[in-house]
All heavy atoms as TSV, in Angstrom:
chain	resi	resn	atom	element	x	y	z
A	1	MET	N	N	22.221	8.093	-6.290
A	1	MET	CA	C	21.943	9.485	-5.974
A	1	MET	C	C	20.470	9.634	-5.598
A	1	MET	O	O	19.611	8.937	-6.123
A	1	MET	CB	C	22.264	10.334	-7.201
A	1	MET	CG	C	22.307	11.793	-6.960
A	1	MET	SD	S	23.934	12.404	-7.330
A	1	MET	CE	C	24.185	13.508	-6.005
A	2	ALA	N	N	20.163	10.556	-4.733
A	2	ALA	CA	C	18.792	10.777	-4.275
A	2	ALA	C	C	17.954	11.410	-5.385
A	2	ALA	O	O	18.455	12.149	-6.229
A	2	ALA	CB	C	18.800	11.682	-3.054
A	3	LYS	N	N	16.681	11.114	-5.358
A	3	LYS	CA	C	15.740	11.671	-6.335
A	3	LYS	C	C	14.811	12.647	-5.624
A	3	LYS	O	O	14.492	12.489	-4.444
A	3	LYS	CB	C	14.891	10.557	-6.949
A	3	LYS	CG	C	15.660	9.568	-7.767
A	3	LYS	CD	C	15.550	9.928	-9.194
A	3	LYS	CE	C	16.128	8.802	-10.040
A	3	LYS	NZ	N	16.015	9.097	-11.431
A	4	ILE	N	N	14.366	13.663	-6.352
A	4	ILE	CA	C	13.381	14.603	-5.844
A	4	ILE	C	C	12.243	14.713	-6.851
A	4	ILE	O	O	12.437	14.492	-8.052
A	4	ILE	CB	C	13.980	15.997	-5.572
A	4	ILE	CG1	C	14.628	16.559	-6.824
A	4	ILE	CG2	C	14.952	15.967	-4.426
A	4	ILE	CD1	C	15.024	18.011	-6.709
A	5	LYS	N	N	11.060	15.026	-6.349
A	5	LYS	CA	C	9.913	15.279	-7.210
A	5	LYS	C	C	9.669	16.784	-7.214
A	5	LYS	O	O	9.610	17.420	-6.163
A	5	LYS	CB	C	8.671	14.563	-6.696
A	5	LYS	CG	C	8.670	13.090	-6.966
A	5	LYS	CD	C	7.352	12.477	-6.574
A	5	LYS	CE	C	7.391	10.983	-6.851
A	5	LYS	NZ	N	6.121	10.339	-6.444
A	6	ILE	N	N	9.521	17.323	-8.417
A	6	ILE	CA	C	9.287	18.752	-8.582
A	6	ILE	C	C	7.923	18.915	-9.230
A	6	ILE	O	O	7.672	18.350	-10.294
A	6	ILE	CB	C	10.374	19.395	-9.464
A	6	ILE	CG1	C	11.757	19.071	-8.920
A	6	ILE	CG2	C	10.160	20.900	-9.550
A	6	ILE	CD1	C	12.876	19.358	-9.883
A	7	LYS	N	N	7.047	19.693	-8.585
A	7	LYS	CA	C	5.688	19.905	-9.088
A	7	LYS	C	C	5.459	21.394	-9.271
A	7	LYS	O	O	5.718	22.185	-8.359
A	7	LYS	CB	C	4.667	19.337	-8.110
A	7	LYS	CG	C	3.241	19.513	-8.536
A	7	LYS	CD	C	2.301	18.888	-7.520
A	7	LYS	CE	C	0.858	19.029	-7.949
A	7	LYS	NZ	N	-0.055	18.433	-6.980
A	8	GLN	N	N	4.974	21.775	-10.451
A	8	GLN	CA	C	4.659	23.174	-10.694
A	8	GLN	C	C	3.301	23.481	-10.068
A	8	GLN	O	O	2.298	22.860	-10.409
A	8	GLN	CB	C	4.622	23.477	-12.189
A	8	GLN	CG	C	4.394	24.937	-12.486
A	8	GLN	CD	C	4.408	25.246	-13.969
A	8	GLN	OE1	O	4.813	24.428	-14.770
A	8	GLN	NE2	N	3.959	26.423	-14.316
A	9	ILE	N	N	3.274	24.443	-9.145
A	9	ILE	CA	C	2.035	24.749	-8.429
A	9	ILE	C	C	1.481	26.123	-8.778
A	9	ILE	O	O	0.346	26.432	-8.413
A	9	ILE	CB	C	2.236	24.658	-6.899
A	9	ILE	CG1	C	3.354	25.571	-6.437
A	9	ILE	CG2	C	2.500	23.232	-6.475
A	9	ILE	CD1	C	3.446	25.716	-4.940
A	10	LYS	N	N	2.250	26.943	-9.469
A	10	LYS	CA	C	1.786	28.265	-9.876
A	10	LYS	C	C	2.002	28.435	-11.373
A	10	LYS	O	O	2.866	27.801	-11.971
A	10	LYS	CB	C	2.531	29.369	-9.125
A	10	LYS	CG	C	2.071	29.579	-7.716
A	10	LYS	CD	C	2.662	30.853	-7.172
A	10	LYS	CE	C	1.835	31.370	-6.034
A	10	LYS	NZ	N	2.356	32.645	-5.569
A	11	SER	N	N	1.241	29.349	-11.947
A	11	SER	CA	C	1.287	29.576	-13.388
A	11	SER	C	C	2.561	30.302	-13.797
A	11	SER	O	O	3.111	31.097	-13.041
A	11	SER	CB	C	0.074	30.389	-13.815
A	11	SER	OG	O	0.136	30.696	-15.179
A	12	ARG	N	N	2.976	30.040	-15.025
A	12	ARG	CA	C	4.138	30.716	-15.583
A	12	ARG	C	C	3.764	32.010	-16.291
A	12	ARG	O	O	4.645	32.738	-16.763
A	12	ARG	CB	C	4.881	29.793	-16.536
A	12	ARG	CG	C	4.033	29.360	-17.704
A	12	ARG	CD	C	4.738	28.597	-18.776
A	12	ARG	NE	N	5.555	27.537	-18.297
A	12	ARG	CZ	C	6.562	27.015	-18.990
A	12	ARG	NH1	N	6.823	27.440	-20.196
A	12	ARG	NH2	N	7.277	26.048	-18.501
A	13	ILE	N	N	2.465	32.336	-16.359
A	13	ILE	CA	C	2.017	33.575	-16.994
A	13	ILE	C	C	2.572	34.760	-16.203
A	13	ILE	O	O	2.581	34.759	-14.977
A	13	ILE	CB	C	0.476	33.628	-17.059
A	13	ILE	CG1	C	-0.036	32.500	-17.935
A	13	ILE	CG2	C	-0.005	34.981	-17.567
A	13	ILE	CD1	C	-1.543	32.360	-17.930
A	14	ASN	N	N	3.035	35.757	-16.902
A	14	ASN	CA	C	3.625	36.989	-16.339
A	14	ASN	C	C	4.967	36.757	-15.657
A	14	ASN	O	O	5.444	37.635	-14.942
A	14	ASN	CB	C	2.668	37.692	-15.364
A	14	ASN	CG	C	1.488	38.312	-16.067
A	14	ASN	OD1	O	1.590	38.682	-17.236
A	14	ASN	ND2	N	0.377	38.411	-15.380
A	15	CYS	N	N	5.587	35.598	-15.835
A	15	CYS	CA	C	6.939	35.372	-15.320
A	15	CYS	C	C	7.946	35.852	-16.351
A	15	CYS	O	O	7.674	35.842	-17.546
A	15	CYS	CB	C	7.180	33.886	-15.062
A	15	CYS	SG	S	6.295	33.268	-13.648
A	16	PRO	N	N	9.122	36.252	-15.911
A	16	PRO	CA	C	10.165	36.620	-16.865
A	16	PRO	C	C	10.550	35.425	-17.741
A	16	PRO	O	O	10.392	34.269	-17.344
A	16	PRO	CB	C	11.345	37.031	-15.973
A	16	PRO	CG	C	10.734	37.358	-14.658
A	16	PRO	CD	C	9.536	36.486	-14.527
A	17	ALA	N	N	11.061	35.717	-18.913
A	17	ALA	CA	C	11.425	34.669	-19.875
A	17	ALA	C	C	12.478	33.723	-19.300
A	17	ALA	O	O	12.464	32.525	-19.606
A	17	ALA	CB	C	11.935	35.310	-21.163
A	18	VAL	N	N	13.361	34.238	-18.462
A	18	VAL	CA	C	14.391	33.395	-17.853
A	18	VAL	C	C	13.761	32.301	-17.000
A	18	VAL	O	O	14.181	31.143	-17.027
A	18	VAL	CB	C	15.359	34.268	-17.012
A	18	VAL	CG1	C	16.328	33.414	-16.249
A	18	VAL	CG2	C	16.085	35.254	-17.888
A	19	GLN	N	N	12.731	32.651	-16.240
A	19	GLN	CA	C	12.069	31.669	-15.391
A	19	GLN	C	C	11.281	30.662	-16.225
A	19	GLN	O	O	11.226	29.481	-15.887
A	19	GLN	CB	C	11.159	32.373	-14.386
A	19	GLN	CG	C	11.940	33.165	-13.370
A	19	GLN	CD	C	11.062	33.935	-12.423
A	19	GLN	OE1	O	9.836	33.884	-12.512
A	19	GLN	NE2	N	11.684	34.662	-11.513
A	20	LYS	N	N	10.688	31.102	-17.334
A	20	LYS	CA	C	9.981	30.180	-18.223
A	20	LYS	C	C	10.948	29.173	-18.826
A	20	LYS	O	O	10.639	27.978	-18.921
A	20	LYS	CB	C	9.264	30.953	-19.329
A	20	LYS	CG	C	8.086	31.759	-18.821
A	20	LYS	CD	C	7.436	32.528	-19.932
A	20	LYS	CE	C	6.324	33.407	-19.392
A	20	LYS	NZ	N	5.652	34.168	-20.440
A	21	ARG	N	N	12.126	29.636	-19.223
A	21	ARG	CA	C	13.133	28.719	-19.775
A	21	ARG	C	C	13.640	27.755	-18.708
A	21	ARG	O	O	13.931	26.594	-19.005
A	21	ARG	CB	C	14.282	29.515	-20.390
A	21	ARG	CG	C	13.907	30.189	-21.691
A	21	ARG	CD	C	15.130	30.681	-22.451
A	21	ARG	NE	N	15.922	31.617	-21.671
A	21	ARG	CZ	C	15.829	32.944	-21.750
A	21	ARG	NH1	N	14.955	33.500	-22.557
A	21	ARG	NH2	N	16.602	33.715	-21.019
A	22	THR	N	N	13.734	28.197	-17.470
A	22	THR	CA	C	14.152	27.323	-16.378
A	22	THR	C	C	13.121	26.227	-16.151
A	22	THR	O	O	13.479	25.062	-15.961
A	22	THR	CB	C	14.374	28.131	-15.084
A	22	THR	OG1	O	15.341	29.147	-15.335
A	22	THR	CG2	C	14.860	27.243	-13.963
A	23	LEU	N	N	11.841	26.569	-16.175
A	23	LEU	CA	C	10.790	25.563	-16.040
A	23	LEU	C	C	10.854	24.561	-17.194
A	23	LEU	O	O	10.682	23.353	-16.988
A	23	LEU	CB	C	9.410	26.224	-15.986
A	23	LEU	CG	C	9.091	27.003	-14.716
A	23	LEU	CD1	C	7.793	27.770	-14.886
A	23	LEU	CD2	C	9.018	26.079	-13.519
A	24	ASP	N	N	11.105	25.042	-18.408
A	24	ASP	CA	C	11.244	24.149	-19.558
A	24	ASP	C	C	12.432	23.217	-19.381
A	24	ASP	O	O	12.360	22.028	-19.693
A	24	ASP	CB	C	11.405	24.939	-20.851
A	24	ASP	CG	C	10.115	25.633	-21.268
A	24	ASP	OD1	O	9.035	25.193	-20.828
A	24	ASP	OD2	O	10.198	26.608	-22.030
A	25	ALA	N	N	13.535	23.741	-18.862
A	25	ALA	CA	C	14.739	22.927	-18.660
A	25	ALA	C	C	14.503	21.856	-17.598
A	25	ALA	O	O	15.077	20.762	-17.676
A	25	ALA	CB	C	15.909	23.820	-18.258
A	26	LEU	N	N	13.654	22.146	-16.629
A	26	LEU	CA	C	13.315	21.154	-15.610
A	26	LEU	C	C	12.317	20.128	-16.142
A	26	LEU	O	O	12.101	19.097	-15.507
A	26	LEU	CB	C	12.739	21.843	-14.371
A	26	LEU	CG	C	13.736	22.593	-13.501
A	26	LEU	CD1	C	13.005	23.432	-12.457
A	26	LEU	CD2	C	14.698	21.630	-12.839
A	27	GLY	N	N	11.691	20.411	-17.276
A	27	GLY	CA	C	10.733	19.482	-17.862
A	27	GLY	C	C	9.305	19.747	-17.456
A	27	GLY	O	O	8.429	18.909	-17.678
A	28	LEU	N	N	9.040	20.908	-16.877
A	28	LEU	CA	C	7.687	21.260	-16.434
A	28	LEU	C	C	6.981	22.036	-17.541
A	28	LEU	O	O	7.453	23.093	-17.959
A	28	LEU	CB	C	7.744	22.090	-15.157
A	28	LEU	CG	C	8.340	21.358	-13.965
A	28	LEU	CD1	C	8.634	22.328	-12.842
A	28	LEU	CD2	C	7.414	20.263	-13.495
A	29	LYS	N	N	5.872	21.494	-18.016
A	29	LYS	CA	C	5.182	22.082	-19.152
A	29	LYS	C	C	3.914	22.839	-18.771
A	29	LYS	O	O	3.524	23.756	-19.466
A	29	LYS	CB	C	4.801	20.988	-20.167
A	29	LYS	CG	C	5.978	20.217	-20.687
A	29	LYS	CD	C	6.910	21.095	-21.468
A	29	LYS	CE	C	8.066	20.291	-22.019
A	29	LYS	NZ	N	9.101	21.129	-22.576
A	30	LYS	N	N	3.220	22.414	-17.705
A	30	LYS	CA	C	1.959	23.047	-17.339
A	30	LYS	C	C	1.715	22.899	-15.844
A	30	LYS	O	O	2.487	22.248	-15.146
A	30	LYS	CB	C	0.811	22.431	-18.129
A	30	LYS	CG	C	0.704	20.935	-17.983
A	30	LYS	CD	C	-0.347	20.374	-18.912
A	30	LYS	CE	C	-0.382	18.867	-18.805
A	30	LYS	NZ	N	-1.376	18.292	-19.662
A	31	MET	N	N	0.635	23.497	-15.376
A	31	MET	CA	C	0.288	23.461	-13.963
A	31	MET	C	C	0.064	22.029	-13.485
A	31	MET	O	O	-0.461	21.195	-14.229
A	31	MET	CB	C	-1.001	24.251	-13.719
A	31	MET	CG	C	-0.842	25.742	-13.880
A	31	MET	SD	S	-0.197	26.521	-12.433
A	31	MET	CE	C	-1.455	26.132	-11.262
A	32	ASN	N	N	0.455	21.747	-12.256
A	32	ASN	CA	C	0.294	20.437	-11.610
A	32	ASN	C	C	1.044	19.310	-12.308
A	32	ASN	O	O	0.776	18.144	-12.048
A	32	ASN	CB	C	-1.192	20.072	-11.451
A	32	ASN	CG	C	-1.895	21.034	-10.537
A	32	ASN	OD1	O	-1.380	21.391	-9.487
A	32	ASN	ND2	N	-3.063	21.485	-10.939
A	33	HIS	N	N	1.993	19.650	-13.171
A	33	HIS	CA	C	2.834	18.644	-13.812
A	33	HIS	C	C	3.983	18.307	-12.861
A	33	HIS	O	O	4.569	19.194	-12.261
A	33	HIS	CB	C	3.357	19.186	-15.140
A	33	HIS	CG	C	4.079	18.180	-15.953
A	33	HIS	ND1	N	5.280	18.450	-16.553
A	33	HIS	CD2	C	3.788	16.900	-16.270
A	33	HIS	CE1	C	5.684	17.381	-17.208
A	33	HIS	NE2	N	4.788	16.420	-17.047
A	34	THR	N	N	4.283	17.020	-12.723
A	34	THR	CA	C	5.329	16.567	-11.806
A	34	THR	C	C	6.407	15.840	-12.577
A	34	THR	O	O	6.111	15.040	-13.458
A	34	THR	CB	C	4.732	15.627	-10.739
A	34	THR	OG1	O	3.679	16.310	-10.067
A	34	THR	CG2	C	5.792	15.220	-9.731
A	35	VAL	N	N	7.664	16.128	-12.244
A	35	VAL	CA	C	8.801	15.419	-12.818
A	35	VAL	C	C	9.682	14.921	-11.683
A	35	VAL	O	O	9.671	15.463	-10.579
A	35	VAL	CB	C	9.629	16.307	-13.778
A	35	VAL	CG1	C	8.840	16.665	-15.011
A	35	VAL	CG2	C	10.135	17.547	-13.098
A	36	GLU	N	N	10.447	13.896	-11.968
A	36	GLU	CA	C	11.375	13.327	-10.993
A	36	GLU	C	C	12.791	13.521	-11.515
A	36	GLU	O	O	13.103	13.124	-12.637
A	36	GLU	CB	C	11.072	11.840	-10.797
A	36	GLU	CG	C	11.737	11.254	-9.591
A	36	GLU	CD	C	11.216	9.872	-9.264
A	36	GLU	OE1	O	9.992	9.692	-9.191
A	36	GLU	OE2	O	12.072	8.978	-9.101
A	37	LYS	N	N	13.629	14.162	-10.729
A	37	LYS	CA	C	15.009	14.482	-11.130
A	37	LYS	C	C	15.982	14.021	-10.065
A	37	LYS	O	O	15.618	13.816	-8.906
A	37	LYS	CB	C	15.170	16.002	-11.312
A	37	LYS	CG	C	14.336	16.608	-12.397
A	37	LYS	CD	C	14.939	16.332	-13.734
A	37	LYS	CE	C	14.191	17.077	-14.819
A	37	LYS	NZ	N	14.715	16.807	-16.124
A	38	GLU	N	N	17.251	13.897	-10.463
A	38	GLU	CA	C	18.333	13.622	-9.523
A	38	GLU	C	C	18.575	14.862	-8.664
A	38	GLU	O	O	18.429	15.987	-9.129
A	38	GLU	CB	C	19.621	13.287	-10.277
A	38	GLU	CG	C	19.564	12.007	-11.081
A	38	GLU	CD	C	19.724	10.771	-10.231
A	38	GLU	OE1	O	20.318	10.872	-9.157
A	38	GLU	OE2	O	19.233	9.717	-10.653
A	39	ASP	N	N	18.943	14.652	-7.413
A	39	ASP	CA	C	19.224	15.750	-6.496
A	39	ASP	C	C	20.680	16.180	-6.666
A	39	ASP	O	O	21.546	15.817	-5.880
A	39	ASP	CB	C	18.943	15.313	-5.063
A	39	ASP	CG	C	19.054	16.453	-4.078
A	39	ASP	OD1	O	19.144	17.610	-4.514
A	39	ASP	OD2	O	19.048	16.185	-2.870
A	40	THR	N	N	20.930	16.969	-7.726
A	40	THR	CA	C	22.277	17.456	-8.005
A	40	THR	C	C	22.317	18.963	-7.750
A	40	THR	O	O	21.275	19.625	-7.736
A	40	THR	CB	C	22.666	17.180	-9.473
A	40	THR	OG1	O	21.745	17.860	-10.332
A	40	THR	CG2	C	22.643	15.691	-9.775
A	41	PRO	N	N	23.511	19.515	-7.569
A	41	PRO	CA	C	23.612	20.960	-7.338
A	41	PRO	C	C	23.040	21.797	-8.491
A	41	PRO	O	O	22.433	22.842	-8.256
A	41	PRO	CB	C	25.116	21.195	-7.193
A	41	PRO	CG	C	25.652	19.895	-6.716
A	41	PRO	CD	C	24.802	18.845	-7.379
A	42	SER	N	N	23.193	21.339	-9.742
A	42	SER	CA	C	22.674	22.115	-10.867
A	42	SER	C	C	21.151	22.126	-10.881
A	42	SER	O	O	20.528	23.165	-11.139
A	42	SER	CB	C	23.217	21.569	-12.187
A	42	SER	OG	O	22.834	20.228	-12.358
A	43	VAL	N	N	20.531	21.003	-10.591
A	43	VAL	CA	C	19.062	20.941	-10.543
A	43	VAL	C	C	18.551	21.766	-9.376
A	43	VAL	O	O	17.567	22.511	-9.513
A	43	VAL	CB	C	18.575	19.475	-10.447
A	43	VAL	CG1	C	17.089	19.422	-10.151
A	43	VAL	CG2	C	18.890	18.716	-11.722
A	44	MET	N	N	19.202	21.682	-8.232
A	44	MET	CA	C	18.761	22.459	-7.074
A	44	MET	C	C	18.935	23.958	-7.315
A	44	MET	O	O	18.149	24.766	-6.829
A	44	MET	CB	C	19.522	22.032	-5.818
A	44	MET	CG	C	19.163	20.642	-5.336
A	44	MET	SD	S	17.389	20.345	-5.187
A	44	MET	CE	C	16.974	21.417	-3.838
A	45	GLY	N	N	19.934	24.347	-8.094
A	45	GLY	CA	C	20.097	25.749	-8.460
A	45	GLY	C	C	18.955	26.236	-9.327
A	45	GLY	O	O	18.452	27.353	-9.149
A	46	MET	N	N	18.519	25.388	-10.273
A	46	MET	CA	C	17.383	25.748	-11.118
A	46	MET	C	C	16.106	25.839	-10.287
A	46	MET	O	O	15.294	26.749	-10.474
A	46	MET	CB	C	17.205	24.740	-12.249
A	46	MET	CG	C	18.253	24.844	-13.325
A	46	MET	SD	S	17.848	23.912	-14.793
A	46	MET	CE	C	18.164	22.242	-14.254
A	47	VAL	N	N	15.920	24.892	-9.368
A	47	VAL	CA	C	14.738	24.908	-8.507
A	47	VAL	C	C	14.744	26.170	-7.650
A	47	VAL	O	O	13.699	26.788	-7.436
A	47	VAL	CB	C	14.686	23.641	-7.627
A	47	VAL	CG1	C	13.664	23.782	-6.523
A	47	VAL	CG2	C	14.406	22.415	-8.473
A	48	ASN	N	N	15.906	26.581	-7.178
A	48	ASN	CA	C	16.012	27.780	-6.349
A	48	ASN	C	C	15.582	29.029	-7.114
A	48	ASN	O	O	14.998	29.943	-6.530
A	48	ASN	CB	C	17.443	27.927	-5.836
A	48	ASN	CG	C	17.549	28.962	-4.746
A	48	ASN	OD1	O	16.628	29.146	-3.966
A	48	ASN	ND2	N	18.675	29.649	-4.698
A	49	LYS	N	N	15.831	29.080	-8.414
A	49	LYS	CA	C	15.460	30.240	-9.227
A	49	LYS	C	C	13.950	30.361	-9.397
A	49	LYS	O	O	13.430	31.460	-9.592
A	49	LYS	CB	C	16.109	30.168	-10.618
A	49	LYS	CG	C	17.600	30.323	-10.600
A	49	LYS	CD	C	17.985	31.736	-10.241
A	49	LYS	CE	C	19.484	31.891	-10.315
A	49	LYS	NZ	N	19.906	33.225	-9.910
A	50	VAL	N	N	13.234	29.236	-9.353
A	50	VAL	CA	C	11.777	29.256	-9.547
A	50	VAL	C	C	11.055	28.686	-8.328
A	50	VAL	O	O	9.984	28.112	-8.437
A	50	VAL	CB	C	11.374	28.499	-10.840
A	50	VAL	CG1	C	11.851	29.226	-12.065
A	50	VAL	CG2	C	11.888	27.075	-10.810
A	51	ARG	N	N	11.628	28.856	-7.152
A	51	ARG	CA	C	11.084	28.249	-5.944
A	51	ARG	C	C	9.687	28.748	-5.600
A	51	ARG	O	O	8.951	28.073	-4.903
A	51	ARG	CB	C	12.028	28.442	-4.770
A	51	ARG	CG	C	12.202	29.867	-4.319
A	51	ARG	CD	C	13.227	29.953	-3.193
A	51	ARG	NE	N	13.500	31.337	-2.835
A	51	ARG	CZ	C	14.461	32.066	-3.365
A	51	ARG	NH1	N	15.247	31.547	-4.278
A	51	ARG	NH2	N	14.634	33.324	-2.990
A	52	HIS	N	N	9.300	29.931	-6.083
A	52	HIS	CA	C	7.967	30.453	-5.830
A	52	HIS	C	C	6.916	29.841	-6.751
A	52	HIS	O	O	5.721	30.009	-6.525
A	52	HIS	CB	C	7.980	31.987	-5.988
A	52	HIS	CG	C	8.422	32.438	-7.336
A	52	HIS	ND1	N	9.742	32.367	-7.742
A	52	HIS	CD2	C	7.733	32.937	-8.377
A	52	HIS	CE1	C	9.837	32.828	-8.973
A	52	HIS	NE2	N	8.635	33.175	-9.380
A	53	LEU	N	N	7.354	29.083	-7.767
A	53	LEU	CA	C	6.428	28.465	-8.724
A	53	LEU	C	C	6.310	26.960	-8.539
A	53	LEU	O	O	5.417	26.347	-9.113
A	53	LEU	CB	C	6.901	28.736	-10.158
A	53	LEU	CG	C	7.026	30.194	-10.588
A	53	LEU	CD1	C	7.641	30.278	-11.980
A	53	LEU	CD2	C	5.684	30.868	-10.560
A	54	VAL	N	N	7.232	26.350	-7.789
A	54	VAL	CA	C	7.273	24.893	-7.682
A	54	VAL	C	C	7.228	24.433	-6.237
A	54	VAL	O	O	7.456	25.210	-5.306
A	54	VAL	CB	C	8.534	24.321	-8.376
A	54	VAL	CG1	C	8.560	24.647	-9.848
A	54	VAL	CG2	C	9.806	24.796	-7.698
A	55	GLU	N	N	6.951	23.142	-6.087
A	55	GLU	CA	C	6.967	22.473	-4.782
A	55	GLU	C	C	7.879	21.268	-4.914
A	55	GLU	O	O	7.767	20.495	-5.871
A	55	GLU	CB	C	5.539	22.039	-4.460
A	55	GLU	CG	C	5.381	21.280	-3.194
A	55	GLU	CD	C	3.925	20.894	-2.994
A	55	GLU	OE1	O	3.477	19.899	-3.584
A	55	GLU	OE2	O	3.231	21.629	-2.271
A	56	VAL	N	N	8.803	21.096	-3.978
A	56	VAL	CA	C	9.789	20.019	-4.057
A	56	VAL	C	C	9.579	19.046	-2.899
A	56	VAL	O	O	9.440	19.468	-1.747
A	56	VAL	CB	C	11.230	20.602	-4.001
A	56	VAL	CG1	C	12.259	19.498	-4.073
A	56	VAL	CG2	C	11.448	21.616	-5.104
A	57	THR	N	N	9.564	17.749	-3.236
A	57	THR	CA	C	9.469	16.695	-2.231
A	57	THR	C	C	10.470	15.604	-2.551
A	57	THR	O	O	10.931	15.497	-3.692
A	57	THR	CB	C	8.054	16.078	-2.190
A	57	THR	OG1	O	7.732	15.565	-3.475
A	57	THR	CG2	C	7.011	17.098	-1.775
A	58	ASN	N	N	10.803	14.802	-1.554
A	58	ASN	CA	C	11.681	13.661	-1.784
A	58	ASN	C	C	10.899	12.560	-2.492
A	58	ASN	O	O	9.738	12.333	-2.203
A	58	ASN	CB	C	12.239	13.128	-0.466
A	58	ASN	CG	C	13.198	14.101	0.168
A	58	ASN	OD1	O	13.859	14.870	-0.514
A	58	ASN	ND2	N	13.264	14.098	1.487
A	59	ALA	N	N	11.586	11.870	-3.401
A	59	ALA	CA	C	10.915	10.819	-4.168
A	59	ALA	C	C	10.931	9.509	-3.412
A	59	ALA	O	O	11.730	9.195	-2.607
A	59	ALA	CB	C	11.579	10.647	-5.509
């Protein structure tokens, strides 16, 4: 399966609690933190919910 890199580029301050929990579920803890995940529909759905806070690239 393809891998993607997800990097948090904006702060989670003043975001709704749902978006903060989504960032936690993706494994993003702080600014400029990068994680590598499988490119699955569930992960892409989570990324879509916080697309204004993250940057996605192919691994």
